[in-house]
MIBA-703280 format. One record per residue: residue in three letters; x, y, z of N, C-alpha, C, O in turn; residue number from 1. Coordinates in pm, 1 decimal, padded with zeros to 6 digits, always signed. Atoms other than C-alpha are relative to their C-alpha. Layout:
<senus>
<senu res="ala" n_px="X" n_py="Y" n_pz="Z" ca_px="X" ca_py="Y" ca_pz="Z" c_px="X" c_py="Y" c_pz="Z" o_px="X" o_py="Y" o_pz="Z" n="NUM"/>
...
</senus>
This chain:
<senus>
<senu res="unk" n_px="+00054.4" n_py="+00126.5" n_pz="-00093.4" ca_px="+14408.6" ca_py="-13243.9" ca_pz="+03690.5" c_px="+00068.3" c_py="-00131.1" c_pz="-00050.2" o_px="+00077.6" o_py="-00145.9" o_pz="-00172.0" n="1"/>
<senu res="unk" n_px="-00172.4" n_py="+00120.3" n_pz="+00007.0" ca_px="+14685.2" ca_py="-13566.5" ca_pz="+03695.1" c_px="-00175.9" c_py="-00125.5" c_pz="-00077.5" o_px="-00295.9" o_py="-00122.5" o_pz="-00050.2" n="2"/>
<senu res="unk" n_px="+00092.4" n_py="+00073.9" n_pz="+00031.0" ca_px="+14492.0" ca_py="-13843.9" ca_pz="+03500.6" c_px="+00096.0" c_py="-00141.8" c_pz="+00005.8" o_px="+00170.0" o_py="-00170.1" o_pz="-00088.5" n="3"/>
<senu res="unk" n_px="-00079.3" n_py="+00108.2" n_pz="-00001.1" ca_px="+14656.1" ca_py="-14186.0" ca_pz="+03639.6" c_px="-00063.3" c_py="-00142.1" c_pz="-00070.6" o_px="-00185.5" o_py="-00157.0" o_pz="-00071.4" n="4"/>
<senu res="unk" n_px="+00017.4" n_py="+00120.4" n_pz="+00123.0" ca_px="+14625.0" ca_py="-14505.9" ca_pz="+03413.3" c_px="+00072.9" c_py="-00125.4" c_pz="+00063.1" o_px="+00193.9" o_py="-00130.8" o_pz="+00085.0" n="5"/>
<senu res="unk" n_px="-00050.5" n_py="+00201.3" n_pz="-00055.4" ca_px="+14660.0" ca_py="-14928.7" ca_pz="+03556.7" c_px="-00048.9" c_py="-00033.7" c_pz="-00041.4" o_px="-00166.7" o_py="+00001.5" o_pz="-00047.7" n="6"/>
<senu res="unk" n_px="+00118.6" n_py="+00037.6" n_pz="+00014.0" ca_px="+14572.6" ca_py="-15154.8" ca_pz="+03400.3" c_px="-00052.8" c_py="-00130.0" c_pz="+00059.6" o_px="-00019.6" o_py="-00134.4" o_pz="+00178.1" n="7"/>
<senu res="unk" n_px="+00090.2" n_py="+00112.4" n_pz="-00110.4" ca_px="+14391.3" ca_py="-15456.5" ca_pz="+03550.1" c_px="-00004.5" c_py="-00133.5" c_pz="-00079.7" o_px="-00076.9" o_py="-00098.9" o_pz="-00173.2" n="8"/>
<senu res="unk" n_px="+00061.0" n_py="+00048.7" n_pz="+00000.3" ca_px="+14361.2" ca_py="-15787.8" ca_pz="+03443.8" c_px="-00066.5" c_py="-00138.4" c_pz="+00059.5" o_px="-00012.6" o_py="-00223.6" o_pz="+00130.0" n="9"/>
<senu res="unk" n_px="+00061.5" n_py="+00142.7" n_pz="-00090.3" ca_px="+14082.2" ca_py="-16063.5" ca_pz="+03536.2" c_px="-00160.6" c_py="+00009.2" c_pz="+00007.4" o_px="-00249.7" o_py="+00081.8" o_pz="-00036.8" n="10"/>
<senu res="unk" n_px="+00128.1" n_py="+00046.1" n_pz="+00019.6" ca_px="+13804.1" ca_py="-16192.0" ca_pz="+03588.6" c_px="-00186.2" c_py="+00101.5" c_pz="+00030.7" o_px="-00241.5" o_py="+00111.7" o_pz="+00140.2" n="11"/>
<senu res="unk" n_px="+00079.3" n_py="-00060.6" n_pz="-00114.5" ca_px="+13470.9" ca_py="-15956.8" ca_pz="+03561.5" c_px="-00034.8" c_py="-00011.3" c_pz="+00129.4" o_px="-00041.8" o_py="+00088.2" o_pz="+00201.6" n="12"/>
<senu res="unk" n_px="+00125.6" n_py="+00020.2" n_pz="-00158.7" ca_px="+13284.1" ca_py="-16114.3" ca_pz="+03893.8" c_px="+00134.9" c_py="+00080.9" c_pz="+00112.5" o_px="+00097.1" o_py="+00158.5" o_pz="+00200.2" n="13"/>
<senu res="unk" n_px="-00056.8" n_py="-00046.4" n_pz="-00100.9" ca_px="+13667.6" ca_py="-16025.4" ca_pz="+04084.7" c_px="+00071.9" c_py="+00099.2" c_pz="-00013.8" o_px="+00178.7" o_py="+00112.3" o_pz="+00046.2" n="14"/>
<senu res="unk" n_px="-00053.6" n_py="-00145.3" n_pz="+00001.8" ca_px="+13735.2" ca_py="-15678.2" ca_pz="+03970.8" c_px="-00138.3" c_py="+00079.2" c_pz="+00030.0" o_px="-00125.6" o_py="+00141.8" o_pz="+00135.2" n="15"/>
<senu res="unk" n_px="+00124.9" n_py="-00058.4" n_pz="+00001.9" ca_px="+13361.2" ca_py="-15525.3" ca_pz="+03948.4" c_px="-00003.0" c_py="-00007.9" c_pz="+00214.1" o_px="-00075.4" o_py="+00077.3" o_pz="+00265.7" n="16"/>
<senu res="unk" n_px="+00004.2" n_py="-00074.0" n_pz="-00144.0" ca_px="+13420.0" ca_py="-15544.1" ca_pz="+04391.6" c_px="+00089.4" c_py="+00050.4" c_pz="+00064.8" o_px="+00075.6" o_py="+00099.7" o_pz="+00176.8" n="17"/>
<senu res="unk" n_px="-00107.8" n_py="-00098.6" n_pz="-00109.8" ca_px="+13764.6" ca_py="-15405.0" ca_pz="+04474.0" c_px="-00044.7" c_py="+00078.6" c_pz="+00021.6" o_px="-00121.6" o_py="+00128.8" o_pz="-00060.4" n="18"/>
<senu res="unk" n_px="+00018.7" n_py="-00153.2" n_pz="-00044.8" ca_px="+13718.3" ca_py="-15128.5" ca_pz="+04637.4" c_px="+00056.4" c_py="+00034.1" c_pz="-00049.3" o_px="-00000.2" o_py="+00036.0" o_pz="-00158.6" n="19"/>
<senu res="unk" n_px="-00183.1" n_py="-00170.5" n_pz="+00064.8" ca_px="+14037.9" ca_py="-14889.2" ca_pz="+04513.3" c_px="-00029.5" c_py="+00023.4" c_pz="-00123.8" o_px="+00029.6" o_py="+00115.8" o_pz="-00179.6" n="20"/>
<senu res="unk" n_px="+00006.7" n_py="-00068.2" n_pz="+00095.1" ca_px="+13849.1" ca_py="-14918.4" ca_pz="+04181.2" c_px="-00157.5" c_py="+00012.5" c_pz="+00002.1" o_px="-00215.7" o_py="-00043.0" o_pz="-00091.1" n="21"/>
<senu res="unk" n_px="+00119.5" n_py="-00056.7" n_pz="-00054.8" ca_px="+13478.1" ca_py="-14768.1" ca_pz="+04354.3" c_px="-00015.5" c_py="+00079.0" c_pz="-00029.0" o_px="+00003.3" o_py="+00125.7" o_pz="+00083.4" n="22"/>
<senu res="unk" n_px="+00033.4" n_py="-00104.6" n_pz="+00065.5" ca_px="+13395.8" ca_py="-14457.4" ca_pz="+04174.5" c_px="+00133.7" c_py="+00106.1" c_pz="-00102.3" o_px="+00160.6" o_py="+00220.5" o_pz="-00138.7" n="23"/>
<senu res="unk" n_px="-00086.5" n_py="-00042.2" n_pz="+00170.8" ca_px="+13660.9" ca_py="-14447.0" ca_pz="+03896.4" c_px="-00098.6" c_py="+00001.4" c_pz="-00075.7" o_px="-00216.0" o_py="-00034.5" o_pz="-00084.7" n="24"/>
<senu res="unk" n_px="+00084.0" n_py="+00014.5" n_pz="+00215.6" ca_px="+13594.2" ca_py="-14385.8" ca_pz="+03530.1" c_px="+00106.8" c_py="-00176.8" c_pz="-00033.6" o_px="+00220.3" o_py="-00223.3" o_pz="-00023.6" n="25"/>
<senu res="unk" n_px="-00120.2" n_py="+00109.8" n_pz="+00150.0" ca_px="+13723.9" ca_py="-14697.6" ca_pz="+03317.0" c_px="-00061.7" c_py="-00039.6" c_pz="-00026.4" o_px="-00175.3" o_py="-00048.5" o_pz="+00020.0" n="26"/>
<senu res="unk" n_px="-00010.2" n_py="+00020.9" n_pz="+00122.1" ca_px="+13752.3" ca_py="-14835.0" ca_pz="+03011.8" c_px="+00034.5" c_py="-00138.1" c_pz="+00000.4" o_px="+00125.3" o_py="-00189.3" o_pz="+00065.7" n="27"/>
<senu res="unk" n_px="+00051.8" n_py="+00161.2" n_pz="-00022.9" ca_px="+13640.9" ca_py="-15201.6" ca_pz="+02942.8" c_px="+00099.5" c_py="-00095.2" c_pz="-00105.4" o_px="+00134.7" o_py="-00019.5" o_pz="-00195.8" n="28"/>
<senu res="unk" n_px="-00050.8" n_py="+00083.4" n_pz="+00107.5" ca_px="+13825.3" ca_py="-15461.0" ca_pz="+02717.3" c_px="+00019.4" c_py="-00136.2" c_pz="-00012.2" o_px="+00118.8" o_py="-00202.2" o_pz="+00018.3" n="29"/>
<senu res="unk" n_px="+00049.4" n_py="+00149.3" n_pz="+00007.2" ca_px="+13698.9" ca_py="-15778.8" ca_pz="+02654.1" c_px="+00102.1" c_py="-00126.1" c_pz="-00076.0" o_px="+00117.6" o_py="-00147.2" o_pz="-00196.3" n="30"/>
<senu res="unk" n_px="-00140.9" n_py="+00064.0" n_pz="+00083.5" ca_px="+13999.4" ca_py="-16037.0" ca_pz="+02606.0" c_px="-00055.6" c_py="-00174.3" c_pz="-00014.8" o_px="-00000.2" o_py="-00268.7" o_pz="-00071.1" n="31"/>
<senu res="unk" n_px="+00008.3" n_py="+00174.1" n_pz="+00014.9" ca_px="+13811.1" ca_py="-16379.0" ca_pz="+02648.4" c_px="-00148.3" c_py="+00008.5" c_pz="-00190.8" o_px="-00210.5" o_py="+00104.8" o_pz="-00235.7" n="32"/>
<senu res="unk" n_px="+00091.1" n_py="-00030.2" n_pz="+00097.5" ca_px="+13576.4" ca_py="-16457.3" ca_pz="+02321.8" c_px="-00111.2" c_py="-00132.6" c_pz="+00072.1" o_px="-00085.3" o_py="-00222.0" o_pz="+00152.7" n="33"/>
<senu res="unk" n_px="+00128.4" n_py="+00088.5" n_pz="-00091.1" ca_px="+13205.9" ca_py="-16640.7" ca_pz="+02412.9" c_px="+00073.7" c_py="-00125.8" c_pz="-00014.8" o_px="+00181.1" o_py="-00162.5" o_pz="-00062.3" n="34"/>
<senu res="unk" n_px="+00039.8" n_py="+00170.1" n_pz="-00035.4" ca_px="+13117.9" ca_py="-16998.4" ca_pz="+02505.7" c_px="-00030.2" c_py="-00069.2" c_pz="-00195.0" o_px="-00118.5" o_py="-00048.4" o_pz="-00278.2" n="35"/>
<senu res="unk" n_px="+00090.4" n_py="+00028.0" n_pz="+00156.2" ca_px="+13159.4" ca_py="-17203.1" ca_pz="+02156.0" c_px="-00160.0" c_py="-00099.2" c_pz="-00019.2" o_px="-00187.4" o_py="-00151.7" o_pz="+00088.7" n="36"/>
<senu res="unk" n_px="+00114.0" n_py="+00064.9" n_pz="-00039.3" ca_px="+12804.7" ca_py="-17392.8" ca_pz="+02089.9" c_px="+00108.8" c_py="-00107.0" c_pz="+00062.3" o_px="+00162.2" o_py="-00030.0" o_pz="+00142.1" n="37"/>
<senu res="unk" n_px="+00027.5" n_py="+00118.8" n_pz="-00066.5" ca_px="+12941.1" ca_py="-17718.2" ca_pz="+02233.0" c_px="+00053.3" c_py="+00049.4" c_pz="+00165.4" o_px="-00028.0" o_py="-00005.7" o_pz="+00239.4" n="38"/>
<senu res="unk" n_px="+00070.5" n_py="-00031.1" n_pz="-00092.3" ca_px="+13016.8" ca_py="-17564.3" ca_pz="+02571.6" c_px="-00068.5" c_py="+00048.2" c_pz="+00063.4" o_px="-00061.4" o_py="+00060.2" o_pz="+00185.8" n="39"/>
<senu res="unk" n_px="+00154.2" n_py="-00053.5" n_pz="-00023.1" ca_px="+12669.3" ca_py="-17404.4" ca_pz="+02547.1" c_px="-00100.5" c_py="-00186.9" c_pz="-00015.8" o_px="-00212.6" o_py="-00219.3" o_pz="+00023.5" n="40"/>
<senu res="unk" n_px="+00040.7" n_py="+00066.0" n_pz="+00030.3" ca_px="+12587.2" ca_py="-17700.7" ca_pz="+02460.7" c_px="-00039.2" c_py="-00060.1" c_pz="+00074.0" o_px="-00159.2" o_py="-00077.8" o_pz="+00094.8" n="41"/>
<senu res="unk" n_px="-00039.9" n_py="+00064.5" n_pz="-00080.4" ca_px="+12738.5" ca_py="-17904.4" ca_pz="+02714.2" c_px="-00088.8" c_py="+00129.3" c_pz="+00169.6" o_px="-00109.5" o_py="+00113.5" o_pz="+00289.9" n="42"/>
<senu res="unk" n_px="+00106.1" n_py="-00096.4" n_pz="-00170.7" ca_px="+12536.6" ca_py="-17641.8" ca_pz="+03020.5" c_px="-00059.6" c_py="-00060.0" c_pz="-00071.7" o_px="-00035.6" o_py="-00180.3" o_pz="-00060.5" n="43"/>
<senu res="unk" n_px="+00139.0" n_py="+00003.9" n_pz="-00008.6" ca_px="+12220.9" ca_py="-17665.7" ca_pz="+02835.5" c_px="-00023.3" c_py="-00184.7" c_pz="+00051.1" o_px="-00109.8" o_py="-00224.4" o_pz="+00129.1" n="44"/>
<senu res="unk" n_px="+00033.2" n_py="+00109.8" n_pz="-00056.5" ca_px="+12259.5" ca_py="-18039.3" ca_pz="+02878.7" c_px="+00055.7" c_py="-00049.1" c_pz="+00134.8" o_px="+00045.6" o_py="-00166.3" o_pz="+00171.1" n="45"/>
<senu res="unk" n_px="-00036.2" n_py="+00043.9" n_pz="-00194.2" ca_px="+12378.9" ca_py="-18087.6" ca_pz="+03241.0" c_px="-00147.2" c_py="+00116.5" c_pz="+00072.8" o_px="-00193.8" o_py="+00074.4" o_pz="+00178.7" n="46"/>
<senu res="unk" n_px="+00122.8" n_py="-00077.0" n_pz="-00071.5" ca_px="+12053.5" ca_py="-17777.7" ca_pz="+03336.8" c_px="-00076.9" c_py="-00029.8" c_pz="-00033.9" o_px="-00188.7" o_py="+00012.1" o_pz="-00003.9" n="47"/>
<senu res="unk" n_px="+00135.5" n_py="+00128.6" n_pz="+00015.6" ca_px="+11881.7" ca_py="-18069.3" ca_pz="+03166.6" c_px="-00009.1" c_py="-00064.6" c_pz="+00119.0" o_px="-00097.5" o_py="-00053.6" o_pz="+00203.9" n="48"/>
<senu res="unk" n_px="-00065.0" n_py="+00121.0" n_pz="-00123.1" ca_px="+12059.0" ca_py="-18339.9" ca_pz="+03409.3" c_px="-00069.2" c_py="+00008.6" c_pz="+00130.2" o_px="-00099.9" o_py="-00070.3" o_pz="+00219.5" n="49"/>
<senu res="unk" n_px="-00010.0" n_py="-00022.6" n_pz="-00170.3" ca_px="+11984.0" ca_py="-18150.4" ca_pz="+03680.2" c_px="-00172.6" c_py="+00011.6" c_pz="+00089.2" o_px="-00210.9" o_py="-00029.8" o_pz="+00198.6" n="50"/>
<senu res="unk" n_px="+00105.5" n_py="-00026.5" n_pz="+00010.4" ca_px="+11629.4" ca_py="-18026.8" ca_pz="+03634.4" c_px="-00051.2" c_py="-00117.8" c_pz="-00025.5" o_px="-00153.0" o_py="-00098.9" o_pz="+00041.2" n="51"/>
<senu res="unk" n_px="+00063.3" n_py="+00120.7" n_pz="-00039.2" ca_px="+11495.3" ca_py="-18413.9" ca_pz="+03590.3" c_px="+00067.3" c_py="-00080.6" c_pz="+00109.7" o_px="+00027.7" o_py="-00192.6" o_pz="+00142.0" n="52"/>
<senu res="unk" n_px="+00001.0" n_py="+00064.7" n_pz="-00143.9" ca_px="+11678.9" ca_py="-18489.6" ca_pz="+03907.3" c_px="-00033.8" c_py="+00104.5" c_pz="+00073.6" o_px="+00058.1" o_py="+00128.7" o_pz="+00151.8" n="53"/>
<senu res="unk" n_px="+00006.6" n_py="-00103.4" n_pz="-00085.8" ca_px="+11521.2" ca_py="-18184.3" ca_pz="+04082.6" c_px="-00142.7" c_py="-00075.8" c_pz="+00054.8" o_px="-00202.2" o_py="-00160.7" o_pz="-00011.5" n="54"/>
<senu res="unk" n_px="+00126.8" n_py="-00039.5" n_pz="-00028.5" ca_px="+11217.7" ca_py="-18182.4" ca_pz="+04273.3" c_px="-00145.3" c_py="-00018.5" c_pz="-00035.5" o_px="-00196.7" o_py="+00081.9" o_pz="-00085.1" n="55"/>
<senu res="unk" n_px="+00137.0" n_py="+00056.8" n_pz="+00115.3" ca_px="+10842.5" ca_py="-18382.9" ca_pz="+04139.0" c_px="-00090.7" c_py="+00079.3" c_pz="+00114.6" o_px="-00084.7" o_py="+00074.9" o_pz="+00237.4" n="56"/>
<senu res="unk" n_px="+00079.4" n_py="-00084.3" n_pz="-00128.8" ca_px="+10581.9" ca_py="-18141.6" ca_pz="+04288.1" c_px="-00114.9" c_py="-00092.4" c_pz="-00064.7" o_px="-00156.9" o_py="-00110.7" o_pz="-00179.0" n="57"/>
<senu res="unk" n_px="+00218.2" n_py="+00134.4" n_pz="+00021.4" ca_px="+10218.3" ca_py="-18417.7" ca_pz="+04330.2" c_px="-00122.4" c_py="+00099.7" c_pz="+00008.7" o_px="-00232.3" o_py="+00058.8" o_pz="-00028.6" n="58"/>
<senu res="unk" n_px="+00098.4" n_py="-00052.1" n_pz="+00042.2" ca_px="+10011.5" ca_py="-18137.3" ca_pz="+04344.2" c_px="+00052.8" c_py="+00116.3" c_pz="+00053.4" o_px="+00141.9" o_py="+00144.1" o_pz="+00133.7" n="59"/>
<senu res="unk" n_px="-00043.2" n_py="-00190.8" n_pz="+00005.0" ca_px="+09982.3" ca_py="-17737.1" ca_pz="+04287.5" c_px="+00000.3" c_py="+00083.1" c_pz="+00135.2" o_px="-00084.5" o_py="+00061.8" o_pz="+00221.9" n="60"/>
<senu res="unk" n_px="+00017.5" n_py="-00040.1" n_pz="-00160.1" ca_px="+10055.9" ca_py="-17526.5" ca_pz="+04595.3" c_px="-00157.0" c_py="+00109.1" c_pz="+00008.1" o_px="-00195.9" o_py="+00174.3" o_pz="-00088.8" n="61"/>
<senu res="unk" n_px="+00075.9" n_py="-00085.9" n_pz="-00024.7" ca_px="+09765.8" ca_py="-17333.2" ca_pz="+04738.6" c_px="+00033.8" c_py="+00156.0" c_pz="-00038.0" o_px="+00046.4" o_py="+00217.5" o_pz="+00067.8" n="62"/>
<senu res="unk" n_px="+00005.4" n_py="-00204.5" n_pz="-00001.7" ca_px="+09804.8" ca_py="-16924.7" ca_pz="+04639.2" c_px="-00117.5" c_py="+00034.2" c_pz="-00016.8" o_px="-00126.4" o_py="+00098.4" o_pz="-00121.5" n="63"/>
<senu res="unk" n_px="+00103.4" n_py="-00035.2" n_pz="-00020.1" ca_px="+09504.9" ca_py="-16864.3" ca_pz="+04684.8" c_px="-00013.2" c_py="+00140.0" c_pz="+00080.0" o_px="+00076.4" o_py="+00185.1" o_pz="+00151.3" n="64"/>
<senu res="unk" n_px="-00078.1" n_py="-00161.2" n_pz="-00137.8" ca_px="+09445.1" ca_py="-16501.3" ca_pz="+04880.2" c_px="-00054.2" c_py="-00128.4" c_pz="+00132.2" o_px="+00012.9" o_py="-00137.2" o_pz="+00235.1" n="65"/>
<senu res="unk" n_px="+00067.3" n_py="-00004.3" n_pz="-00179.7" ca_px="+09243.0" ca_py="-16684.1" ca_pz="+05178.4" c_px="+00136.5" c_py="-00076.0" c_pz="+00070.8" o_px="+00188.4" o_py="-00067.8" o_pz="+00182.1" n="66"/>
<senu res="unk" n_px="-00116.3" n_py="+00057.7" n_pz="-00054.7" ca_px="+09529.3" ca_py="-16904.0" ca_pz="+05167.5" c_px="+00136.5" c_py="+00091.3" c_pz="+00062.5" o_px="+00197.3" o_py="+00088.4" o_pz="+00169.6" n="67"/>
<senu res="unk" n_px="-00127.9" n_py="-00071.7" n_pz="-00108.7" ca_px="+09802.3" ca_py="-16686.7" ca_pz="+05254.3" c_px="-00016.0" c_py="+00101.9" c_pz="+00059.1" o_px="+00066.4" o_py="+00167.2" o_pz="+00123.1" n="68"/>
<senu res="unk" n_px="-00014.4" n_py="-00066.6" n_pz="-00194.1" ca_px="+09635.1" ca_py="-16489.4" ca_pz="+05479.1" c_px="-00106.1" c_py="+00013.5" c_pz="+00073.4" o_px="-00178.7" o_py="+00100.7" o_pz="+00121.2" n="69"/>
<senu res="unk" n_px="+00101.0" n_py="+00111.5" n_pz="-00146.8" ca_px="+09451.6" ca_py="-16794.6" ca_pz="+05689.1" c_px="+00089.2" c_py="+00085.5" c_pz="+00078.2" o_px="+00206.3" o_py="+00118.8" o_pz="+00059.5" n="70"/>
<senu res="unk" n_px="-00068.0" n_py="-00034.8" n_pz="-00131.7" ca_px="+09507.8" ca_py="-16641.7" ca_pz="+06009.7" c_px="+00070.8" c_py="+00088.6" c_pz="+00085.7" o_px="+00136.3" o_py="+00080.0" o_pz="+00189.6" n="71"/>
<senu res="unk" n_px="-00052.1" n_py="-00156.3" n_pz="-00022.5" ca_px="+09568.3" ca_py="-16243.9" ca_pz="+05979.3" c_px="-00131.4" c_py="+00071.3" c_pz="+00097.5" o_px="-00113.3" o_py="+00142.2" o_pz="+00196.5" n="72"/>
<senu res="unk" n_px="+00098.9" n_py="-00063.5" n_pz="-00080.4" ca_px="+09246.4" ca_py="-16136.4" ca_pz="+06117.6" c_px="+00013.4" c_py="+00030.9" c_pz="+00097.8" o_px="-00078.9" o_py="+00085.1" o_pz="+00158.6" n="73"/>
</senus>
């Protein structure tokens, strides 16, 4: 059996979709470090701002069985 080694660098999202790697055995080495607490806090703050600007629910949804299946008889 001939083994071919190929070193490729890139982001996981980009590499996993490449068709030439489908069916291949791979070895993964993580190069980047996890995000720092400051980056995580900024992300959480931005998520909070986005949620606070979102759609307000003025009345709850009617998810009763009768409303879901209304008109299917």
